[in-house]
C-alpha positions in Angstrom: 0.0 0.0 0.0 1.4 3.4 -1.0 2.2 5.6 2.0 -0.1 8.6 2.5 1.5 12.0 2.0 1.5 14.3 5.1 0.3 17.9 4.7 1.7 20.4 7.2 -0.2 23.6 8.0 1.3 26.9 7.0 2.8 27.7 10.5 4.4 24.2 10.6 5.9 24.7 7.1 7.2 28.2 8.0 8.8 26.9 11.1 10.6 24.1 9.2 11.7 26.6 6.5 13.0 29.1 9.0 15.0 26.5 10.8 16.5 25.4 7.5 17.5 28.9 6.7 19.5 29.0 10.0 21.0 25.7 9.1 22.3 26.9 5.8 23.8 30.0 7.5 25.3 27.8 10.2 23.5 29.6 13.0 22.2 28.4 16.3 18.8 26.8 16.2 19.3 25.7 12.6 18.0 22.3 11.4 18.0 20.8 8.0 14.6 20.6 6.5 13.4 17.0 6.2 10.0 16.6 4.7 10.0 13.2 2.9 6.6 11.9 1.8 4.9 15.3 2.2 2.3 17.0 0.2 3.7 20.4 -0.9 1.5 20.8 -3.9 -0.2 24.1 -5.1 2.1 26.3 -2.9 3.9 29.5 -3.7 7.5 28.8 -2.8 9.1 31.3 -5.1 12.7 32.2 -4.1 13.0 29.8 -1.3 16.3 28.1 -0.5 15.9 24.4 0.1 19.5 23.4 -0.7 20.6 20.2 1.0 17.1 19.6 2.2 15.4 16.1 2.1 12.1 15.8 0.2 12.2 12.2 -1.0 8.8 11.0 -2.3 7.1 14.3 -1.8 4.9 16.1 -4.3 5.2 19.7 -5.5 2.5 19.4 -8.1 1.3 22.7 -9.4 3.5 24.6 -7.0 5.3 27.8 -8.0 9.1 27.4 -7.3 10.5 30.2 -9.5 14.1 31.1 -8.6 14.1 28.6 -5.8 17.2 26.6 -4.8 17.4 22.9 -4.4 21.2 22.5 -4.7 22.4 19.1 -3.5 18.8 18.4 -2.3 17.3 14.9 -1.9 14.4 15.0 -4.4 14.4 11.3 -5.0 11.0 10.2 -6.5 9.5 13.7 -6.1 6.5 14.8 -8.2 7.0 18.2 -9.9 4.2 17.7 -12.5 3.1 21.1 -13.9 5.2 22.9 -11.3 6.9 26.2 -12.2 10.7 25.8 -11.7 11.7 28.7 -13.9 15.2 29.9 -13.1 15.4 27.4 -10.3 18.8 26.0 -9.1 18.9 22.2 -8.9 22.7 21.8 -9.2 23.8 18.3 -7.9 20.2 17.5 -6.9 19.2 13.9 -6.6 16.2 13.7 -8.9 16.3 10.0 -9.6 12.8 8.7 -10.5 11.4 12.2 -10.3 8.3 13.2 -12.3 8.6 16.5 -14.1 5.9 16.0 -16.7 4.7 19.3 -18.0 6.8 21.3 -15.6 8.4 24.6 -16.6 12.2 24.5 -16.3 13.0 27.6 -18.4 16.4 28.8 -17.4 16.8 26.3 -14.7 20.2 25.1 -13.7 20.4 21.3 -13.3 24.2 21.0 -13.7 25.4 17.6 -12.5 21.9 16.7 -11.3 21.1 13.0 -11.1 18.0 12.2 -13.1 18.6 8.5 -13.6 16.0 5.8 -13.0 15.0 5.5 -9.3 14.3 2.4 -7.4 11.5 3.0 -4.8 11.8 1.0 -1.6 8.9 -0.4 0.4 9.1 2.6 2.7 7.6 4.6 -0.1 5.4 2.1 -1.9 3.9 -1.3 -1.6 7.1 -3.0 -2.8 10.3 -2.3 -4.7 9.7 -0.7 -8.0 11.7 1.0 -10.7 10.6 4.5 -11.9 12.2 6.4 -14.8 12.6 10.1 -14.5 9.7 11.7 -16.4 10.5 15.0 -18.3 7.9 14.5 -21.0 6.3 17.7 -22.2 8.6 19.7 -20.0 9.6 23.2 -21.1 13.3 23.3 -20.2 14.4 25.8 -22.8 17.5 27.8 -21.9 18.3 25.4 -19.1 21.6 23.9 -18.0 21.8 20.1 -17.8 25.5 19.9 -18.4 27.0 16.9 -16.6 23.6 15.7 -15.7 22.8 12.0 -15.4 19.7 11.3 -17.5 20.1 7.7 -18.5 16.8 6.1 -19.2 14.8 9.3 -18.7 11.6 10.1 -20.6 12.1 13.4 -22.5 9.4 12.8 -25.1 8.0 16.0 -26.6 9.9 18.2 -24.2 11.4 21.5 -25.1 15.1 21.7 -24.4 15.9 24.3 -27.1 18.8 26.7 -26.5 20.0 24.6 -23.5 23.4 23.3 -22.4 23.6 19.5 -22.1 27.4 19.2 -22.4 29.1 16.0 -21.3 25.9 14.6 -19.9 24.7 11.0 -19.9 21.6 10.5 -22.0 22.1 6.8 -22.6 18.9 5.1 -23.5 16.7 8.1 -23.0 13.4 8.5 -24.9 13.2 11.9 -26.5 10.7 11.3 -29.3 9.4 14.5 -30.8 11.6 16.6 -28.5 12.8 20.1 -29.4 16.6 20.1 -29.1 17.2 23.0 -31.5 20.3 25.2 -30.9 21.3 23.0 -28.0 25.0 22.5 -26.9 25.4 18.7 -26.5 29.1 18.2 -27.4 30.7 15.1 -25.9 27.3 13.9 -24.5 26.5 10.2 -24.3 23.4 9.3 -26.3 24.1 5.6 -26.8 20.8 3.7 -27.6 18.7 6.9 -27.2 15.4 7.3 -29.2 15.0 10.8 -30.5 12.8 9.8 -33.5 11.0 12.8 -34.9 12.9 15.3 -32.8 14.3 18.7 -33.8 18.0 19.2 -33.5 18.4 22.0 -36.0 21.6 24.1 -35.5 22.7 22.2 -32.4 26.3 21.2 -31.5 26.7 17.4 -31.1 30.4 17.4 -31.9 32.2 14.5 -30.2 28.9 13.0 -29.0 28.6 9.3 -28.6 25.5 8.4 -30.6 26.0 4.8 -31.3 22.8 2.8 -32.0 20.8 6.0 -31.6 17.3 6.1 -33.2 17.2 9.4 -35.2 14.4 8.4 -37.6 12.9 11.4 -39.3 15.0 13.8 -37.2 15.8 17.4 -38.3 19.6 17.6 -38.2 20.0 20.6 -40.5 23.1 22.7 -39.8 24.0 20.5 -36.9 27.7 20.1 -35.9 28.4 16.3 -35.9 32.1 16.6 -36.3 33.9 13.7 -34.5 30.6 12.2 -33.4 30.2 8.4 -33.3 27.1 7.5 -35.1 27.9 3.8 -35.6 24.8 1.7 -36.0 22.5 4.7 -35.7 19.2 4.9 -37.6 18.9 8.1 -39.6 16.1 7.0 -42.0 14.2 10.1 -43.2 16.6 12.4 -41.3 17.4 15.9 -42.8 21.2 16.5 -42.8 21.4 19.6 -45.1 24.2 21.8 -43.9 25.3 19.3 -41.2 29.0 19.2 -40.4 30.2 15.6 -40.6 33.9 15.9 -40.6 35.6 12.9 -38.9 32.2 11.5 -37.9 32.1 7.7 -37.5 29.4 6.3 -39.7 30.1 2.5 -39.4 26.9 0.8 -40.5 24.9 4.0 -40.0 21.6 3.8 -41.8 21.5 6.7 -44.2 19.1 5.2 -46.7 16.1 7.6 -46.9 18.1 10.4 -45.3 18.6 13.7 -47.1 22.3 14.6 -47.4 23.9 17.2 -49.6 26.3 15.9 -52.3 29.9 16.0 -51.2 29.0 16.0 -47.5 30.6 12.6 -46.9 34.2 11.4 -47.4 34.7 8.2 -49.5 35.5 6.3 -46.3 32.3 7.5 -44.7 30.2 6.6 -47.7 31.8 3.1 -47.8 31.1 2.5 -44.1 27.5 3.8 -44.0 24.4 2.1 -45.3 23.7 4.2 -48.5 21.3 3.8 -51.5 22.8 1.7 -54.2 21.9 1.3 -57.9 19.8 -1.8 -58.8 22.5 -3.2 -61.1 24.9 -3.4 -58.1 22.6 -6.1 -56.6 22.1 -7.7 -60.0 18.6 -6.3 -60.7 17.5 -5.3 -64.2 14.7 -2.8 -64.0 12.9 -4.1 -67.1 12.7 -7.6 -65.5 11.6 -6.2 -62.1 8.7 -4.3 -63.8 7.7 -7.4 -65.9 7.8 -9.7 -62.8 5.8 -7.3 -60.7 3.2 -6.8 -63.5 2.7 -10.6 -63.5 2.4 -10.7 -59.7 -0.3 -8.0 -59.9 -2.3 -9.7 -62.6 -2.1 -13.1 -61.0 -3.1 -11.9 -57.6 0.3 -12.9 -56.2 0.2 -16.5 -57.6 3.0 -16.0 -60.1 5.6 -13.3 -60.8 7.4 -11.4 -58.0 6.4 -8.4 -56.0 8.8 -5.5 -56.5 10.8 -4.6 -53.4 13.3 -1.9 -54.3 13.7 -0.6 -50.8 16.9 1.4 -50.2 17.9 1.4 -53.9 18.9 4.4 -55.9 16.4 5.0 -58.7 17.1 8.7 -59.1 16.5 10.2 -62.5 14.9 7.0 -64.0 12.0 7.2 -66.3 9.3 5.0 -64.7 6.4 6.8 -66.3 3.2 4.7 -66.7 4.7 1.7 -64.8 2.3 -0.4 -62.7 3.9 -0.7 -59.2 0.7 -1.4 -57.3 1.4 -2.6 -53.8 5.2 -2.4 -54.5 7.6 -1.9 -51.6 9.9 1.2 -51.9 10.9 1.9 -48.3 13.7 4.6 -48.2 14.1 4.3 -52.0 15.8 7.3 -53.7 13.5 8.6 -56.5 15.0 12.1 -56.7 14.3 13.7 -60.1 12.7 10.4 -61.3 9.8 10.4 -63.7 6.8 8.6 -62.2 4.1 10.5 -64.1 1.0 8.4 -64.8 2.4 5.5 -62.8 0.3 3.2 -60.6 1.4 3.2 -57.0 -1.8 2.3 -55.3 -1.3 0.7 -51.9 2.5 0.9 -52.4 4.8 1.5 -49.5 6.9 4.6 -50.1 7.6 5.4 -46.5 10.8 7.3 -46.0 11.4 7.5 -49.8 13.3 10.5 -51.2 11.1 11.8 -54.0 12.4 15.4 -54.1 11.7 17.1 -57.4 10.2 14.0 -58.9 7.5 14.1 -61.5 4.6 12.2 -60.0 1.9 14.0 -61.9 -1.3 12.1 -62.7 0.0 9.1 -60.7 -2.4 6.7 -58.9 -1.3 6.8 -55.2 -4.6 5.7 -53.7 -4.0 4.1 -50.3 -0.3 4.5 -50.5 2.0 4.6 -47.4 3.8 8.0 -47.7 4.7 8.4 -44.1 7.9 10.4 -43.7 8.2 10.5 -47.5 10.2 13.5 -48.8 8.1 15.1 -51.6 9.6 18.5 -51.4 9.4 20.3 -54.8 7.7 17.2 -56.4 5.1 17.6 -59.2 1.9 15.9 -58.0 -0.5 17.7 -60.3 -3.8 15.8 -60.8 -2.4 12.8 -58.8 -4.9 10.6 -57.1 -4.3 10.2 -53.4 -7.9 9.5 -52.5 -8.8 6.3 -50.4 -8.4 3.0 -52.1 -11.6 0.9 -52.1 -10.6 -2.6 -51.0 -13.4 -5.2 -51.7 -13.7 -8.3 -49.6 -16.3 -9.5 -47.1 -16.9 -5.8 -46.7 -15.8 -2.8 -48.7 -13.1 -0.9 -46.9 -11.8 2.6 -47.8 -8.0 2.6 -47.2 -6.8 6.3 -46.9 -3.5 7.5 -48.3 -1.2 8.2 -45.3 1.1 11.3 -45.6 1.7 11.8 -41.9 5.1 13.3 -41.3 5.6 13.6 -45.0 7.6 16.6 -46.3 5.8 18.4 -49.1 7.4 21.9 -48.9 7.1 23.6 -52.3 5.3 20.6 -53.8 2.7 21.2 -56.5 -0.6 19.3 -55.8 -2.8 21.4 -58.2 -6.1 19.6 -58.8 -4.9 16.6 -56.9 -7.5 14.2 -55.4 -6.7 14.2 -51.7 -10.0 13.4 -50.0 -9.6 11.6 -46.7 -5.8 11.7 -46.8 -3.9 11.9 -43.6 -1.5 14.9 -43.3 -0.9 14.8 -39.5 2.5 16.4 -38.7 3.2 16.8 -42.4 5.2 19.8 -43.8 3.1 21.6 -46.5 5.0 24.9 -46.3 4.5 26.8 -49.5 2.9 23.9 -51.2 0.4 24.5 -54.0 -3.0 22.9 -53.4 -5.0 25.1 -55.8 -8.3 23.4 -56.9 -7.3 20.2 -55.0 -10.0 18.0 -53.5 -9.1 18.0 -49.8 -12.5 17.0 -48.3 -12.2 15.3 -44.9 -8.4 15.5 -44.8 -6.7 15.4 -41.4 -4.3 18.3 -41.0 -3.6 18.0 -37.3 -0.2 19.7 -36.5 0.5 20.0 -40.2 2.6 23.0 -41.2 0.6 25.0 -43.8 2.5 28.4 -43.8 2.4 29.9 -47.3 0.1 27.2 -48.7 -1.9 28.1 -51.8 -5.4 26.8 -51.2 -7.2 28.8 -53.8 -10.2 26.9 -55.0 -9.4 23.9 -52.9 -12.4 21.9 -51.5 -12.1 21.9 -47.8 -15.4 20.4 -46.6 -14.8 18.5 -43.3 -11.3 20.0 -42.8 -10.4 21.6 -39.5 -7.7 24.1 -40.4 -7.6 25.3 -36.8 -5.7 22.1 -36.0 -3.0 22.9 -38.5 0.2 25.0 -37.7 0.2 28.2 -39.8 3.4 29.6 -38.2 6.3 30.5 -40.3 8.8 28.5 -38.1 
């Protein structure tokens, strides 16, 4: 049974805090504040100095702790959910197993704080349990986490932009969708961390150990990765334009589906990484692949062979009018390819690089285009409406463009009814006269979109992001 938290009245708290102040000043009558397993929620404790105090297992939910000090304090397993810790000092604090979900940590100093996983003893709960420090949804922008121990912490969707996280331990953390832009993270440990979908634009990760890190769909534009070790890391769908990769270790790094500027990698790095390769390198003849796939489609899978060209380099090829229905093209490079009038219904093009490709009038009904890069692509009059699948019941399979990149794409008169655009980037895309009925645009970036004449019945534009950045 979980221990019940004790709530002191105001005079009792003030007495304890006053004695702690004397303790910090080494004066007579001083006594370290010791309030483990206490309810300190919804209090105004701005500017208080609780350094070296003991609060293990206590809750500070919804409390205001701006400019407070918890240096070297025992905050093991404390709950700071939705608390305001703006400009607070938590240097060397023991925050193992703490909950900081939705807390405000703007400008806070957590230098050398311990935010590793905490193991709660039976004195706090019904039995031994393991609790990971929860920083999900936290606004910790402009904070200092240098030297902090964060291994295993949950940083999902937190805002750590413009912060210092130098020489810290972020081994195995989960930072999915986190904002790490303009953050100093040089020489930080990120082994096995999951930052899929995160923003790292203009950050400094030089010398960082990022082995086996999941960086799927991450924005790494203009990031300093010099001397970083990215061995075994997954960068499928990542943006690396302007990234500095000098002396970076890319041994078995997955770069198929990533966007990298020509000339960014040395010959040794290219040889070491997993890069797109031409079909002929693996003994494939495109004419035979197309023929075999056509037979597979016509026979309902009885004969022929389904096309699976995942991770291959098909850039610049003329594939106009080809039937690739239900084909597999995960992380395939289609840059500048001609796919006009092609049939790609129910095909899997997730993480494919289709920048500047001609996909006009193509049949993309029910296709998987998650994380597909279609920036600058020509999709005029393309059909991305639901695919009607007939079986025991008739099912409408929507085209999935969630997290797709369509900045500057031309979708004039495209059929997009029911398509999913959640978290997609439609910045400055042209959707004039497109049929967008019942599209989902939740968190989609629509700044500068041309929607003149588009059909928007059933579309909630209020859910989209119309901001310029």
